[in-house]
N, C-alpha and C positions, 0 to 999 in steps of 0.2 A: 140392405146389405151391400151398399155401395163400396164399402172398404175392401171387399174382395174382388173388385172389378179388375180385369186384366189390363185395361187401358184407361187409367184414371185421368190422364191428360185429355183424351178424347171425350170422356164423360163430362169433364168440366167444361169443355168447349161446347158440347151439345145440350147440356142441361138447360141453359136459358131459353133455347128454342123448342124444348119438349113440353108436352102437355099431358098431365096425369089426371086432372080433375074430372070427376063424374058429371059435373054440371057447370062447365066453364062459362056459361052465359047467365048464371043466376045473379051476378053482380050488376047486370044491365039496369035493374030497377034502382040501383044506387048511382047510376051514371058511369059505371065502369065498363071498359071494353072486355073482350074475352080474356079471362085470366083464371088462375087457380083460386078456388074459394078458401082453401086452407084448412077446412074442417071435415070434408067428406072422407070416406075411407081411403080412396087412392091418395088424396092430398096428405092425410096423416101418415100413411106409410112412406110416401115420398119425402116428407119433411123429416121424419125420423131417420130414414136411410141417409139422406144428405147431411143431416146434423152430425151423424157419427162418421160417415165416410169421407166427407170433404175436409175434415179438420187438418190443419188449422184454418183453412178457408171457411167461408160461410155460404149459406144458400142465398143466392141473389134473386130467387123467384119472387115475383110480386104476388102476394096473397090478398084476397079481399079482407080477411081477418089476419093481419100481419103478426099480431102478438096474442097467442092463446092465453097468456097469463094476465092480460090487461084488466080483465074483469071476469066475474063468474059467468060461465056460459050456461044459458038457459036450456035445460034438458027437454023442455017442451017445444023448443025451436030447433031447426035443422043444425044450427051451429053447435049445439050441445049434445045432440043425440048420439052421434058416432063417438065423440070423445068419451062420453059416459059409458058407452058400451065397451070401449077399449079399457077404460079404467076398471070396470067390473071383471072383464076377462083376465086382465093382468093380475088383479087381486086374487082371483080364483086360482089361477095357475101358480102363483107364488105360494099360496097356502097348500096346494096339492100338485106338485110338479108332475106326478105320474099321470095326471089327467091328459097331458099332451098326447100320450099314446092312444087315448080314446077320442079326443077332440079332432084329431086329423081325419077321422072317418065321417065327421059330421057333413061335409059337402057331398060325400058319396063314398061308396064302398072301395076299399083298397085290397080286396081279397086276392087279386092277381099280383100283388107286390110281395116280395120276400120280407121276412121279419127284419132283416138288416135294413132294407130300403124303407120300411115303415118307421124304424127307429131313426133313420136319417131324416125322414120327413118330420117326425115329431121334434127333432132338434132344430130344424129350420123354423118350425112353428114357434117353438119356445124362444129362440133367439130373436125372431121377428117381433114377438110381443115385448121382449125386453128392450129392443130398440125403440118401439113406440112408447114404452113406459118411461124411458129416459126423456123423450120429447115432452111427455105429459107431466113431468115433475113440476109441481107448483101450479098446475092448471086446476082451477076450481070449477065445479059444475053444481048446479042446483035447479030445482024446478021453479020456474017463474022468476 
């Protein structure tokens, strides 16, 4: 949700030196230095937010998997697991948008939040998944 950043110029300046990856050293086996893998949950959220929010500029982050659409991602390997999980969650929410009100409680109870606040959180959840959905357009996943 980069597009709502109060200081987009500063964000553009700091983005290249920031790190979001859950496992930035996993590329070392391929001879890469510390960098974003491009397919873990934090990387996917980062990519989606930057894709939407930096337009017309592009994300200059170096990812171990630079193009998610280059080939079908194997859902039995780490590069395809999170992508497929997002694809399923996005399909589910598109089919039943009211689920957002329920799914926001999955990480933990929100009983101390007002109904208005819960509705706002459900909106953030839904918009976030839509951003990731835009990133994953054309991305193929399959087992093996």
